[in-house]
C-alpha positions in Angstrom: -0.1 -0.2 0.2 1.1 3.8 -0.5 0.3 6.5 1.9 2.7 9.1 0.5 -0.2 10.7 -1.3 -2.3 10.7 2.0 -1.4 13.8 4.9 -3.2 13.1 8.2 -3.0 12.6 12.3 -0.9 10.2 12.5 -1.8 9.5 15.9 -5.4 10.1 15.4 -8.2 12.6 16.1 -10.7 13.7 18.9 -14.3 12.6 18.8 -15.5 16.2 18.7 -12.5 17.5 16.8 -12.8 18.6 13.0 -11.2 15.3 10.7 -9.1 17.3 7.8 -7.0 15.5 6.1 -5.3 16.1 2.6 -4.3 14.1 -0.4 -2.3 14.5 -3.4 -2.7 12.0 -5.6 -4.1 13.2 -8.8 -6.4 10.4 -9.0 -9.2 10.0 -6.8 -11.7 12.3 -6.5 -13.6 10.8 -3.3 -12.0 8.8 0.3 -13.5 6.4 2.3 -13.6 6.0 6.0 -12.8 1.9 7.1 -13.0 0.2 10.3 -10.7 -2.1 11.9 -13.4 -4.7 10.6 -12.8 -3.3 7.7 -16.3 -1.9 6.9 -16.9 1.0 5.4 -18.0 3.3 8.6 -17.8 7.1 5.9 -17.6 8.1 2.7 -16.9 11.7 1.1 -15.6 14.1 -2.1 -12.1 15.0 -2.1 -12.7 19.2 -2.5 -9.8 20.5 -5.1 -7.8 23.3 -2.5 -5.6 24.4 -5.6 -1.8 24.6 -6.0 0.8 24.0 -2.7 3.6 26.3 -3.8 5.9 24.9 -1.6 5.7 21.2 -2.6 4.8 22.6 -6.2 1.8 19.7 -5.2 -2.2 20.4 -6.5 -3.8 19.3 -2.7 -7.6 18.3 -2.3 -9.5 17.9 1.4 -10.9 15.5 2.5 -13.3 16.0 6.0 -14.9 13.2 8.1 -15.6 15.0 11.0 -19.5 13.8 11.3 -17.4 10.6 12.2 -17.5 11.0 15.6 -17.2 7.3 17.0 -14.1 6.1 19.2 -12.2 3.4 17.4 -9.5 2.5 14.7 -9.7 4.0 11.3 -8.1 4.8 8.0 -8.8 6.3 4.7 -8.9 5.2 1.4 -8.7 6.6 -2.0 -7.9 2.9 -4.0 -7.6 -0.2 -3.8 -3.2 1.3 -3.6 -3.8 4.7 -1.6 -5.0 3.9 1.8 -3.5 5.6 5.0 -2.6 3.3 8.2 -4.5 2.7 11.2 -5.2 5.3 13.3 -7.5 6.3 16.4 -10.5 8.4 16.4 -10.4 9.3 21.2 -9.2 11.2 23.3 -6.2 9.4 25.0 -3.9 10.0 22.5 -4.0 13.9 23.2 -3.2 13.1 27.0 -0.7 10.3 26.4 1.1 13.1 23.9 0.6 15.8 27.0 2.9 13.8 28.9 5.0 13.0 26.8 5.9 16.4 25.6 5.8 17.3 29.4 8.4 14.7 30.4 10.5 15.8 27.7 11.3 18.2 30.0 12.8 15.9 32.7 14.6 14.3 30.2 15.8 18.0 29.7 17.6 17.8 33.9 21.1 18.6 34.3 22.9 17.8 38.1 20.8 15.3 38.8 20.8 12.1 38.7 17.4 10.4 36.1 16.6 7.7 37.6 15.6 4.2 36.4 11.8 4.8 38.4 11.3 7.8 36.8 13.6 8.0 33.3 13.0 4.3 32.7 15.7 3.1 30.3 17.1 7.0 29.6 17.8 6.6 32.9 21.4 8.4 33.4 24.0 10.1 35.8 23.9 13.7 37.2 26.5 15.5 35.6 27.3 18.8 34.9 26.8 20.0 39.1 27.5 24.0 37.9 27.5 24.9 41.1 31.0 25.7 41.4 31.7 27.1 38.0 34.2 30.4 37.2 33.6 33.3 35.1 34.1 33.6 30.9 37.1 35.4 30.4 34.9 38.4 28.9 33.1 39.3 32.3 37.4 40.0 33.4 35.7 38.4 37.4 37.2 36.1 39.3 35.6 33.7 42.3 33.2 31.0 41.4 29.9 30.8 40.5 26.4 27.9 42.0 24.5 27.4 38.8 23.6 24.2 39.2 20.2 23.0 37.9 18.2 24.4 35.2 17.3 22.3 31.7 20.0 22.4 28.5 18.5 24.1 26.2 18.1 22.1 22.8 20.6 19.1 21.1 23.9 20.7 23.0 24.2 21.2 26.6 23.7 24.7 27.0 21.9 25.9 29.2 20.4 29.9 28.3 17.9 32.2 29.9 16.3 33.6 27.7 15.2 30.7 25.9 14.1 29.3 28.5 12.4 32.4 30.0 10.1 31.7 26.5 9.7 28.5 27.7 9.0 29.2 31.8 6.5 31.5 30.0 4.8 29.6 27.9 4.6 26.5 31.1 3.4 29.3 32.9 0.6 29.8 31.1 -0.6 26.6 30.6 -0.5 26.0 34.7 -2.8 29.5 34.4 -5.5 29.0 32.1 -5.9 25.6 32.2 -5.2 24.2 36.3 -7.2 20.9 35.6 -3.9 19.7 33.9 -1.8 20.9 36.9 -3.4 18.8 39.5 -3.2 15.3 36.9 0.5 16.4 35.8 3.9 16.9 37.7 3.9 20.4 35.3 4.8 22.6 38.6 7.4 20.7 39.6 8.9 20.6 36.4 8.7 24.5 36.1 9.8 24.9 39.2 12.9 23.0 39.1 13.8 25.5 35.7 12.2 28.6 38.5 14.9 27.5 41.1 17.6 27.6 37.7 16.8 30.9 37.0 17.2 32.6 40.5 20.4 30.6 40.6 21.1 32.6 37.9 20.9 36.3 39.1 23.3 38.4 41.0 24.2 40.2 44.1 23.1 43.8 42.0 19.4 41.9 40.6 20.9 41.5 37.0 20.7 37.9 35.4 23.6 36.2 34.1 23.1 35.2 30.1 24.1 31.4 29.8 26.0 29.0 31.1 27.6 26.9 28.6 31.0 24.6 27.8 34.1 26.3 26.3 33.8 24.2 23.1 31.0 22.7 21.4 30.6 19.2 23.1 31.0 16.4 20.5 27.9 13.4 21.3 29.3 12.0 24.1 26.6 11.6 26.8 26.8 14.4 29.3 29.1 12.8 31.7 31.7 11.7 29.9 32.0 15.8 28.1 35.4 17.4 28.7 34.9 21.0 28.1 35.6 23.4 30.8 31.2 25.2 31.8 31.7 28.9 32.4 28.9 32.0 33.5 28.6 33.9 30.1 27.3 36.9 29.6 25.1 39.2 32.0 22.6 41.5 29.4 19.4 43.4 29.7 17.4 40.9 28.3 18.3 37.9 29.9 17.4 39.9 33.0 13.9 41.4 31.9 13.1 38.0 30.9 13.8 37.0 34.1 11.9 39.8 35.7 9.0 39.0 34.0 8.6 35.1 34.6 9.5 35.7 38.3 6.8 38.0 38.0 4.5 35.5 36.3 5.3 32.5 38.8 4.3 34.9 41.5 0.4 34.4 40.0 0.9 30.8 39.8 2.3 29.9 42.5 1.2 32.3 45.5 -2.3 30.2 46.3 0.1 26.8 47.2 3.2 28.4 47.8 2.7 32.2 49.3 6.7 32.6 50.3 8.0 31.2 47.5 6.1 33.5 45.3 6.8 37.1 47.3 10.3 35.2 46.9 10.1 35.4 43.2 7.9 38.3 43.3 10.7 40.6 45.2 13.8 38.9 42.9 11.5 40.3 39.2 11.3 43.7 41.0 15.1 43.6 41.2 16.1 42.6 38.1 13.5 44.9 36.3 15.1 47.8 39.1 18.5 46.8 37.4 17.4 46.8 34.0 16.4 50.1 34.3 19.9 51.1 35.2 20.9 49.1 32.1 18.7 49.9 29.8 21.3 48.2 26.4 23.7 46.1 28.1 23.9 43.4 25.2 24.4 40.3 25.2 27.2 38.0 24.7 29.0 37.5 21.7 30.5 34.6 21.8 29.8 31.5 20.3 32.7 28.7 20.8 30.9 26.5 22.4 27.2 27.6 22.4 24.2 29.6 20.7 24.3 33.3 20.2 20.7 34.4 20.9 21.4 37.5 19.6 19.3 40.4 20.4 19.7 44.2 20.2 16.5 45.4 20.3 15.1 45.4 24.2 11.7 46.9 24.3 9.6 43.9 23.6 11.5 42.5 26.9 10.5 45.7 28.7 7.0 45.3 28.1 6.1 42.4 28.7 8.2 42.8 32.3 5.9 45.8 33.4 3.1 43.8 31.8 3.4 41.2 33.8 4.3 43.7 37.0 1.9 45.7 36.5 -0.4 42.8 36.5 0.8 41.4 40.0 -0.2 45.1 41.1 3.2 46.6 41.1 2.7 50.4 41.6 6.5 51.9 41.5 9.2 52.4 38.9 6.8 54.7 36.9 5.4 51.3 35.9 2.1 52.0 34.2 3.2 55.1 32.8 5.6 53.5 30.6 3.5 50.7 30.0 0.5 53.3 29.0 4.0 53.7 26.2 4.4 50.3 25.4 0.6 49.5 24.4 1.6 52.7 21.6 4.2 50.7 20.3 4.3 47.2 20.5 2.5 45.7 18.2 1.2 42.1 17.9 2.9 39.3 16.3 0.9 35.9 15.1 4.1 34.1 17.3 6.2 34.7 20.7 9.8 33.8 19.6 12.8 34.0 21.7 13.9 36.6 20.5 10.4 38.9 20.0 8.9 38.4 23.1 5.8 41.8 23.1 2.9 39.0 22.9 3.4 38.5 26.5 3.0 41.7 27.2 -0.6 41.3 25.7 -1.7 38.4 27.1 -0.8 39.9 30.0 -2.8 42.8 29.2 -5.8 40.7 27.4 -5.6 38.6 31.3 -5.7 41.8 34.1 -9.2 43.0 34.7 -7.7 46.3 36.6 -7.3 49.0 33.5 -10.2 47.9 31.4 -9.5 50.4 28.7 -5.8 48.2 28.9 -7.5 45.5 28.5 -10.0 45.8 25.5 -7.0 47.1 23.7 -5.0 44.0 24.2 -8.3 41.7 23.3 -8.2 43.9 20.5 -4.6 43.5 19.0 -4.7 39.4 19.9 -7.7 39.0 18.2 -7.0 40.7 15.2 -3.5 38.3 15.0 -5.3 35.2 15.3 -8.0 36.3 13.1 -5.2 36.7 10.7 -3.8 32.7 11.4 -7.6 32.0 10.3 -7.1 33.5 7.4 -3.6 32.0 6.0 -5.0 28.3 7.1 -8.1 29.1 5.1 -5.6 30.3 1.8 -3.1 27.9 2.0 -4.1 24.7 -0.3 -2.2 23.0 2.5 -4.3 24.6 5.4 -1.5 25.9 7.6 -0.9 29.0 8.7 2.9 29.1 6.5 3.8 30.3 3.7 7.8 30.1 4.5 9.3 27.9 6.5 12.0 29.2 8.9 14.6 27.5 11.5 12.3 26.3 13.8 8.8 26.6 11.8 7.3 23.3 14.0 7.8 26.1 17.2 5.9 28.8 15.6 2.8 26.6 14.4 2.7 25.5 18.1 2.9 29.0 18.6 0.3 29.7 16.3 -2.1 27.1 18.2 -1.1 29.4 21.6 -2.3 32.6 19.8 -5.4 31.0 19.2 -6.2 28.9 22.7 -5.7 32.5 24.3 -8.6 34.0 22.0 -10.7 31.7 22.7 -10.5 32.8 25.9 -12.8 36.0 25.2 -13.9 35.0 22.0 -15.9 32.5 20.1 -16.1 34.9 16.7 -13.6 32.0 15.2 -14.0 28.3 16.0 -10.4 29.0 17.8 -10.4 24.9 19.0 -10.9 23.2 15.6 -8.4 25.9 13.3 -5.4 24.9 16.8 -6.0 21.3 15.8 -4.9 21.7 12.5 -2.2 23.2 13.4 -1.2 21.0 15.3 -2.8 17.5 12.7 0.3 18.9 11.1 3.1 18.2 13.6 1.6 15.1 14.3 1.4 13.6 10.1 -0.5 16.5 7.8 2.9 17.5 6.4 4.7 17.4 3.2 6.8 14.7 4.4 4.3 12.2 5.9 5.7 11.8 9.4 5.0 12.9 13.3 7.3 15.6 14.3 7.3 14.5 18.5 9.8 11.3 18.7 8.6 8.2 20.2 5.3 9.5 19.0 4.5 6.8 16.4 5.8 5.1 13.6 6.7 7.8 11.9 8.4 9.6 14.5 11.9 11.0 14.1 14.8 8.5 14.5 17.8 10.5 15.1 17.2 14.0 15.9 20.1 16.4 16.5 19.8 15.6 20.7 23.7 14.6 22.1 21.3 12.2 25.0 19.5 11.3 22.9 22.5 10.5 19.8 25.1 9.2 22.6 23.5 7.0 25.2 23.3 4.0 23.9 19.7 3.3 22.9 17.8 2.7 19.5 14.5 5.3 19.9 15.7 8.3 21.0 14.2 10.6 24.1 10.6 10.9 23.3 8.2 13.8 23.8 11.1 15.9 21.8 9.5 17.7 18.6 11.8 18.5 16.1 12.0 22.1 14.3 11.0 20.9 11.5 11.0 21.5 7.7 13.2 25.4 7.4 13.9 25.7 3.3 17.3 28.0 4.3 19.3 24.7 5.1 21.9 26.2 7.0 23.4 22.6 7.4 23.5 22.5 3.8 27.9 21.8 4.7 27.0 18.9 6.1 26.1 16.8 3.7 22.2 16.8 4.9 20.5 14.3 2.8 17.3 16.8 2.0 14.8 14.7 -0.6 14.4 17.6 -3.1 14.5 21.0 -4.1 11.7 22.4 -3.2 11.6 24.4 0.4 8.7 22.7 1.5 10.8 19.1 1.5 13.5 20.5 3.7 13.4 18.1 6.3 15.7 15.7 6.9 15.7 12.8 9.9 19.3 13.4 9.8 21.5 13.5 13.6 23.7 16.1 11.6 20.9 18.2 10.5 20.5 20.4 12.6 19.0 23.2 10.3 15.5 20.6 10.5 16.2 18.0 13.2 17.3 19.6 16.3 15.0 19.9 19.6 14.5 22.8 21.6 13.1 24.4 24.9 11.1 26.8 23.8 9.5 24.5 20.8 8.3 22.5 23.0 6.4 24.1 25.2 4.1 25.6 22.6 3.1 21.9 21.9 2.9 21.7 25.2 0.9 24.1 25.7 -1.1 23.4 22.4 -1.9 19.8 23.5 -3.1 21.1 27.3 -4.9 23.6 25.0 -7.0 20.2 23.3 -7.1 18.6 26.3 -9.0 21.7 28.0 -11.3 21.6 25.5 -12.0 17.7 23.6 -10.9 15.7 26.6 -12.5 17.1 30.0 -16.3 15.7 29.3 -16.5 12.6 31.6 -19.4 13.1 33.1 -21.1 12.4 36.4 -23.8 9.8 36.8 -26.1 11.6 38.2 -27.8 15.0 37.2 -29.3 17.5 39.7 -32.2 20.2 38.9 -32.6 23.2 40.9 -36.0 23.9 40.9 -38.5 26.9 40.8 -39.3 27.1 45.0 -40.4 30.0 46.0 -39.8 28.8 49.7 -36.5 27.9 49.1 -34.1 29.8 46.3 -32.2 28.5 43.7 -28.8 29.6 45.2 -30.1 28.3 48.6 -30.9 25.0 46.9 -27.2 24.7 45.1 -25.2 25.8 48.5 -27.3 22.1 49.7 -26.2 20.6 46.8 -22.7 21.9 47.3 -22.8 20.2 51.0 -24.4 17.1 49.9 -21.4 16.9 47.2 -23.4 16.4 44.3 -20.9 16.6 41.2 -23.5 17.9 38.1 -26.0 20.4 38.7 -28.5 21.6 35.9 -29.5 25.2 37.2 -33.2 25.5 35.7 -34.7 28.6 35.9 -38.2 28.9 34.3 -39.2 32.2 35.5 -37.9 36.5 35.8 -35.8 38.0 33.1 -33.0 38.0 31.7 -31.0 40.2 34.5 -32.5 38.6 36.9 -31.5 35.0 36.0 -28.3 36.1 35.1 -27.2 37.4 38.7 -28.4 33.9 40.3 -26.1 32.3 37.5 -23.1 33.6 38.0 -23.3 33.5 41.7 -24.3 29.9 41.8 -21.0 29.4 38.4 -18.9 30.6 41.6 -20.3 28.5 44.3 -19.6 25.5 42.1 -17.0 26.5 39.8 -15.3 27.1 43.8 -15.7 23.4 44.7 -15.2 21.9 41.4 -18.7 21.0 40.1 -20.0 21.1 37.0 -22.7 23.5 36.0 -24.7 23.9 33.1 -28.2 26.2 32.7 -31.5 25.6 31.2 -32.8 26.4 27.8 -30.0 29.7 27.2 -27.0 29.1 26.4 -26.3 33.0 26.1 -27.1 32.7 30.1 -24.0 30.0 29.5 -21.8 32.4 28.0 -22.5 35.4 30.2 -21.9 33.6 33.4 -19.6 31.4 32.4 -21.3 27.7 33.4 -19.5 24.8 31.9 -22.1 24.1 29.6 -26.1 24.7 28.7 -28.7 22.1 28.6 -31.5 22.1 25.2 -34.7 21.2 24.9 -36.1 20.3 21.6 -36.7 23.5 20.7 -34.8 25.8 22.1 -31.6 27.3 20.5 -29.8 24.9 17.9 -26.9 22.8 19.0 -24.9 24.6 16.0 -25.8 27.8 17.6 -25.6 27.1 21.1 -21.7 25.7 20.0 -21.4 28.7 17.8 -21.9 30.5 20.4 -19.8 28.5 23.9 -17.1 26.8 21.9 -16.3 22.9 21.9 -15.2 23.1 25.4 -18.8 23.7 26.7 -21.4 21.1 27.6 -24.5 21.1 25.6 -27.3 18.0 27.0 -30.3 17.7 24.8 -33.6 17.4 25.9 -34.8 13.6 23.9 -38.6 12.0 24.8 -38.3 9.6 22.0 -36.3 7.3 20.4 -36.1 9.6 17.2 -35.5 12.7 19.1 -32.5 10.3 20.6 -31.1 9.8 16.8 -31.3 14.1 15.7 -28.9 14.8 19.5 -26.8 11.6 18.7 -25.9 13.5 15.0 -26.0 17.3 16.0 -23.4 15.8 17.9 -24.8 16.8 21.9 -22.1 15.8 24.9 -25.1 14.4 26.8 -29.1 13.4 26.0 -31.7 14.2 29.0 -34.3 11.3 28.1 -37.5 11.6 29.4 -40.1 11.0 30.9 -39.7 7.9 32.7 -42.7 8.4 34.8 -45.3 10.8 35.9 -43.7 14.0 37.0 -44.8 16.9 39.0 -42.1 19.4 38.2 -43.1 19.6 34.4 -45.4 20.9 33.1 -46.6 19.9 29.4 -45.4 16.4 29.8 -44.7 14.2 26.8 -45.4 10.6 26.6 -44.2 8.7 29.3 -41.1 6.1 28.0 -41.1 3.5 30.8 -38.6 0.5 30.8 -39.6 -0.7 27.2 -38.4 2.8 26.6 -35.2 3.0 28.2 -34.4 -0.2 26.7 -35.1 0.7 23.2 -32.9 3.7 23.0 -30.0 1.2 24.7 -30.3 -1.0 21.9 -30.3 1.5 19.2 -26.9 2.9 21.3 -25.4 -0.6 21.2 -26.0 -1.1 17.8 -25.1 3.0 16.7 -21.3 1.1 18.6 -20.9 -1.1 16.3 -21.5 0.3 13.0 -18.8 3.0 14.6 -21.4 5.6 14.6 -21.2 8.2 17.3 -22.8 7.6 20.3 -23.0 9.6 24.1 -24.0 9.1 27.7 -27.6 9.3 28.5 -28.9 10.6 31.6 -33.1 9.6 32.6 -35.3 12.1 33.6 -38.7 12.2 35.1 -40.6 10.5 37.8 -37.3 8.9 39.0 -37.6 7.1 42.8 -34.8 5.3 44.7 -36.2 2.0 44.1 -35.4 2.3 40.2 -32.1 3.8 40.3 -31.1 -0.2 40.3 -33.7 -1.1 37.2 -32.1 1.6 34.9 -28.7 0.7 36.2 -29.0 -3.0 35.1 -31.1 -1.9 32.1 -27.9 -0.2 30.6 -28.9 3.3 30.9 -25.4 6.1 31.8 -27.3 8.0 34.5 -30.3 9.6 36.3 -31.2 13.0 36.6 -33.4 13.7 39.5 -34.9 17.2 40.8 -37.9 16.3 43.3 -36.0 13.5 45.0 -33.6 15.6 46.1 -34.0 19.5 46.5 -37.5 18.7 47.5 -36.5 16.8 50.0 -36.5 17.8 54.1 -32.6 17.0 54.5 -30.8 17.4 50.6 -27.5 15.7 52.0 -29.0 12.4 53.0 -31.2 12.3 49.8 -28.3 12.2 47.4 -26.6 10.3 49.4 -29.0 7.1 48.6 -28.7 8.0 45.5 -26.8 5.3 44.0 -25.5 4.9 40.6 
């Protein structure tokens, strides 16, 4: 079989994600999707997209987004052109996030990597860097403790400016997606690097630029290197990177580690004061054994640092006045790079609430950048946001996804998650090379990255979770006789160890990919719902807020706020208070009927009746991460809801109920069984299914019957909120 004509995500897709692939096969105009049993489950047309200049290929787009059922599938154009197997499911996103985050652990210097955590990539501590001299260019005696930190890329150097943008990106994950922190070592990994940052600050507040060997190390393990390592440089850019990152760390760590957070903020302020007094100290112009990271424009780093400090409530040093001037001169870019950091400043202003005029300006600027990224994707025959491929193109692509994700925090002008998913598709296989660019991710992943640890440890597989730089049409390593497959720009990648221009790894490329995966995880894998939903009820003697508080005390995990009377403003006031209470206790709460009320109150989602807002409209209003439930009164309604792609179905009425007017025909056990049988049939046919909650007159005796029938869960109202003791009533429910 030939799959070289097919460009698709080699790991797979999420059930609700876009599922777009590309074909460059000129003889096919339609496609099929087969399941593991080689059964046809989807057919579609291939739509011509135009000639993609970088590879001179005519591209055709296939879209099977309507296929949502989890399973293993393949794309078929004809008997000779087929894809390998890929997944529709959620697990691979979480697995890749974990692997990408762990790649930072494998980059740790100065500590033992033990087998119980590192597996076969275990290695002894090396490069302790706890008493190293200063480079001769610094004209400074003595020794310095620069222990710890991550190796920067494929070499063994440690650089503040590249680590700064990497830390800033990881801190943004911790801030925007805190649920990720609870189930991963993200904060531990951030803290490891922050400890090194703090050691790199001089007594006067300035921050040293890098730790590097006198000569480039050979491809040998860290503990076998031979060159002396030294502290090199102290610059304005390194100091401002430090100031910005430590201010951000104050925000992320203040709740759980207040003393450390205060220490971070003090050190950030000291660094900023040094930079104010030394506004144009250049980077060390030395490349004998390390990367240059040359940057002679300091205004973007000043902006980033000021925005972060302002957001943390620092009001001295004329920060606000200077920040206002920055906001007049700093542009918004599509991506964050180590050289151009101003987007971090704009993001900080967009997320703060102390100055609403600055917030509005920042949000508008970032929205325009996101709009441009979306337009680039739509205009490209290859559906990618780059027209030129520079060094680290995969990092740029992941950073474009980051920009879309940040704007998604307040805007639903576009389906940002869908576009971000397509960008990540490129990294995991929908590219001209027809491979995943992340080590260890699948069979097509790089085997020979430009990475000294992987190239010298005697293990066949490279360290997993590392994203390589990717396509680089400028091929700065051509003198190394790199075997590029073609002279065309779009084929400027080679899985060859000497290809530092296309196949090196770097922490500032891994960090935005880590962010993008956290974003996709947040949007596409966070909808596993509890089996019991409780609906509040319009009661004059027992308000909705009192009901919510009582349900929280009862340890309820899934609430539907069902306000049927009052103005929108009255409902919104109640909804905001209810949502705030639920969020503090990590409880899912959906709003009945009204997606606009759900959006304004920041609820988890909405539950829609059969005559309410269409599901597609609600999805557009609330975005892909929202929980959208839908009522169904019959087996035909269930089919409709499944075709609409709801996250759950409220199926009823099971029996007669006093909490709902204009009751539909009673379903009973027979009706529930028919739905269960229909869903099982859909599973066999690889069609999408979702959980369904039986509602309407449920009693305690019914719960076991409904479990035996195969219901996913139950939804109750008067049984719990109408009880004399809500806590006891809820505890009696077993499902």
